[in-house]
SEMI-844687 format. One record per residue: residue in one letter; z, y negated, x negated of N, C-alpha, C, O in turn. Coordinates in steps of 0.02 Angstrom, whole numbers, padded with zeros to 5 digits, always signed. Last residue first. Layout:
# residues N
AZYXZYXZYXZYX...
This chain:
# residues 112
X+03519-04031-00250+03554-04044-00313+03577-03979-00344+03607-03980-00398X+03464-04014-00126+03419-04010-00183+03453-04026-00249+03419-04034-00300X+03569-04031-00034+03530-03969-00035+03491-03960-00100+03487-03904-00126X+03611-04160-00056+03657-04105-00074+03620-04038-00075+03639-03993-00113X+03500-04228-00006+03516-04233-00077+03564-04178-00099+03558-04152-00154X+03509-04198+00130+03452-04172+00091+03465-04176+00016+03444-04132-00021X+03628-04268+00159+03625-04196+00168+03568-04166+00128+03577-04114+00095X+03590-04401+00133+03644-04371+00094+03642-04294+00099+03652-04260+00049X+03490-04413+00233+03472-04420+00162+03525-04389+00117+03509-04355+00068X+03568-04400+00346+03517-04349+00333+03496-04352+00260+03486-04301+00228X+03644-04516+00335+03678-04451+00332+03628-04394+00320+03645-04345+00287X+03540-04612+00345+03582-04608+00285+03618-04541+00280+03621-04512+00226X+03481-04592+00473+03443-04582+00411+03487-04573+00350+03473-04530+00308X+03510-04529+00615+03554-04559+00564+03525-04547+00495+03542-04498+00461X+03369-04576+00715+03407-04525+00679+03453-04559+00629+03436-04613+00604X+03322-04693+00767+03323-04634+00811+03365-04578+00781+03394-04538+00817X+03350-04856+00758+03366-04795+00721+03370-04737+00771+03416-04734+00812X+03253-04995+00757+03277-04942+00802+03288-04880+00760+03241-04853+00730X+03201-05082+00664+03260-05103+00701+03288-05050+00747+03343-05058+00774X+03035-05025+00682+03083-05067+00646+03141-05088+00691+03131-05110+00748X+02976-04877+00693+03002-04923+00743+03055-04967+00710+03114-04948+00709X+02936-04819+00572+02889-04824+00627+02911-04873+00680+02869-04908+00709X+02948-04848+00412+02990-04859+00470+02943-04870+00530+02914-04924+00537X+02940-04770+00256+02903-04788+00316+02952-04794+00374+02994-04749+00384X+02975-04733+00126+03007-04791+00158+02971-04815+00220+02972-04874+00236X+02934-04621+00064+02888-04678+00061+02917-04740+00094+02887-04794+00091X+03044-04540+00093+03025-04553+00023+02980-04613+00017+02987-04652-00031X+03042-04531+00232+03099-04563+00199+03081-04583+00128+03100-04636+00104X+02921-04463+00248+02931-04528+00280+02988-04566+00247+02982-04626+00234X+02951-04345+00178+02897-04389+00154+02905-04459+00184+02896-04509+00149X+03051-04295+00262+03067-04311+00192+03014-04357+00163+03031-04404+00126X+02976-04274+00378+03031-04322+00379+03050-04343+00308+03064-04402+00296X+02888-04174+00332+02862-04239+00353+02916-04292+00355+02904-04349+00336X+02983-04071+00303+02938-04098+00252+02911-04166+00270+02911-04212+00229X+03042-04049+00427+03084-04071+00371+03040-04102+00316+03058-04153+00287X+02927-04008+00499+02966-04066+00520+03008-04094+00463+03010-04154+00452X+02888-03892+00429+02843-03950+00432+02881-04014+00451+02869-04067+00423X+03000-03812+00456+02982-03829+00387+02937-03890+00385+02947-03935+00344X+02993-03803+00597+03052-03832+00564+03036-03854+00493+03056-03909+00472X+02869-03740+00614+02880-03807+00642+02939-03841+00609+02936-03900+00593X+02898-03617+00549+02843-03661+00526+02853-03732+00550+02846-03780+00512X+03002-03567+00628+03013-03580+00557+02960-03627+00529+02976-03671+00490X+02934-03554+00750+02991-03599+00745+03006-03617+00672+03021-03674+00656X+02839-03456+00713+02816-03523+00733+02874-03574+00729+02863-03630+00706X+02925-03347+00687+02883-03375+00634+02859-03445+00650+02858-03489+00607X+02976-03329+00817+03021-03348+00762+02982-03377+00704+03003-03427+00674X+02857-03292+00884+02894-03351+00905+02941-03375+00849+02944-03435+00836X+02826-03172+00819+02780-03228+00814+02815-03294+00833+02803-03345+00801X+02939-03096+00860+02926-03108+00789+02880-03168+00780+02893-03210+00737X+02921-03093+01000+02981-03123+00971+02970-03141+00897+02989-03195+00875X+02799-03024+01006+02804-03092+01033+02865-03128+01004+02860-03187+00985X+02838-02900+00952+02786-02941+00919+02790-03014+00942+02785-03060+00901X+02933-02860+01049+02953-02870+00979+02902-02913+00941+02921-02957+00903X+02855-02851+01166+02913-02895+01163+02933-02910+01090+02947-02968+01073X+02678-02856+01129+02739-02820+01148+02797-02869+01140+02789-02922+01111X+02538-02899+01112+02590-02938+01146+02646-02893+01172+02659-02893+01233X+02451-02805+01056+02481-02857+01014+02542-02887+01047+02592-02899+01014X+02453-02627+01085+02443-02696+01108+02480-02746+01064+02534-02732+01037X+02390-02492+01041+02437-02536+01006+02426-02608+01027+02394-02646+00992X+02302-02435+01135+02355-02394+01105+02409-02437+01072+02468-02419+01073X+02214-02538+01167+02254-02508+01221+02313-02468+01192+02367-02468+01220X+02161-02561+01043+02197-02616+01075+02240-02589+01132+02295-02614+01144X+02096-02440+01021+02154-02457+00980+02193-02515+01008+02254-02518+00999X+01993-02452+01117+02042-02397+01121+02104-02414+01081+02160-02403+01104X+01922-02562+01068+01954-02566+01134+02008-02512+01141+02062-02525+01168X+01876-02506+00947+01918-02566+00946+01957-02572+01012+02017-02585+01012X+01796-02403+00994+01855-02387+00953+01902-02447+00951+01963-02437+00954X+01696-02477+01059+01737-02430+01096+01801-02413+01058+01855-02409+01088X+01636-02548+00953+01673-02585+01004+01719-02539+01045+01774-02558+01063X+01658-02477+00789+01624-02481+00853+01668-02517+00904+01729-02516+00898X+01702-02578+00644+01712-02523+00691+01670-02533+00754+01650-02589+00770X+01701-02683+00558+01644-02637+00554+01649-02580+00604+01605-02537+00607X+01743-02848+00536+01753-02791+00580+01691-02746+00578+01636-02769+00594X+01792-02919+00381+01740-02910+00431+01753-02846+00470+01772-02795+00441X+01967-02961+00364+01900-02945+00339+01852-02936+00397+01870-02945+00455X+02134-02951+00316+02082-02987+00353+02016-02971+00321+02009-02967+00260X+02301-02896+00322+02231-02882+00305+02186-02926+00347+02198-02936+00407X+02456-02873+00270+02416-02927+00300+02344-02916+00275+02329-02926+00217X+02600-02781+00288+02529-02777+00271+02494-02834+00307+02502-02842+00367X+02761-02733+00232+02718-02778+00270+02647-02770+00243+02636-02756+00184X+02907-02632+00255+02845-02647+00221+02804-02694+00264+02812-02696+00325X+03084-02612+00227+03027-02630+00268+02965-02638+00225+02970-02649+00164X+03240-02532+00238+03182-02549+00197+03123-02561+00243+03113-02524+00292X+03410-02570+00269+03344-02551+00294+03289-02574+00247+03292-02629+00219X+03531-02619+00235+03515-02551+00213+03446-02528+00233+03425-02472+00217X+03482-02782+00209+03541-02740+00218+03525-02670+00192+03508-02662+00134X+03318-02766+00180+03365-02810+00213+03423-02767+00235+03415-02721+00276X+03188-02758+00064+03247-02726+00091+03291-02779+00122+03300-02833+00092X+03008-02735+00057+03070-02769+00044+03128-02732+00076+03118-02682+00110X+02836-02736+00006+02893-02707+00040+02955-02746+00020+02955-02786-00027X+02658-02768+00033+02721-02770-00004+02776-02736+00035+02766-02710+00089X+02495-02835+00026+02540-02780+00045+02603-02786+00003+02601-02806-00055X+02353-02914+00072+02420-02927+00046+02465-02872+00072+02472-02863+00133X+02199-02954+00067+02234-02890+00065+02302-02901+00031+02308-02897-00031X+02059-03028+00131+02130-03040+00117+02165-02973+00120+02160-02938+00171X+01940-02955+00134+01940-03023+00107+02011-03042+00087+02022-03069+00033X+01941-02784+00083+01958-02836+00130+01957-02904+00095+01971-02910+00036X+01888-02633+00064+01872-02697+00033+01883-02751+00085+01839-02764+00127X+02023-02514+00088+01956-02541+00097+01948-02607+00061+01994-02633+00031X+02110-02394-00005+02110-02458+00028+02040-02486+00031+02002-02481-00017X+02088-02221+00028+02083-02278-00018+02082-02342+00023+02058-02344+00079X+02098-02097+00089+02146-02149+00106+02146-02207+00056+02197-02239+00045X+02002-02005+00078+02044-02013+00019+02096-02067+00029+02134-02082-00017X+01999-01908+00232+01973-01954+00181+02016-01957+00120+02061-01915+00110X+02026-01848+00355+02081-01862+00308+02060-01911+00254+02101-01952+00233X+01902-01856+00425+01966-01863+00459+02020-01884+00410+02056-01933+00422X+01803-01840+00326+01800-01897+00371+01869-01910+00403+01891-01967+00407X+01839-01719+00270+01840-01779+00228+01840-01842+00271+01873-01891+00255X+01816-01638+00381+01884-01642+00353+01890-01705+00310+01940-01741+00313X+01678-01655+00397+01724-01675+00451+01795-01683+00425+01830-01730+00444X+01627-01599+00281+01620-01671+00292+01667-01697+00346+01692-01753+00342X+01650-01464+00301+01690-01498+00251+01685-01574+00260+01734-01610+00248
């Protein structure tokens, strides 16, 4: 009986430092996401076996990570540029690298 309990268990969620779970819908497809972080308690052999069975660097995972990084870089760039404009910082006086006025008007239309 212990073997059956070990294999199937009660499927209770473990005690993780970070445990974020949710779901959503995009068009007609439903998706779920899980973000877990915590101390590793598994044997090294089991970890290696699972890495072989589910490699991280598949094409879809790499594409997803790349898109997330692009979104992060874009968000940070817009935030830093907005802060620069808000504080009136001019790194190169007399040289306009970007059309500041048209960008300012665009950002104002976004947040109105």
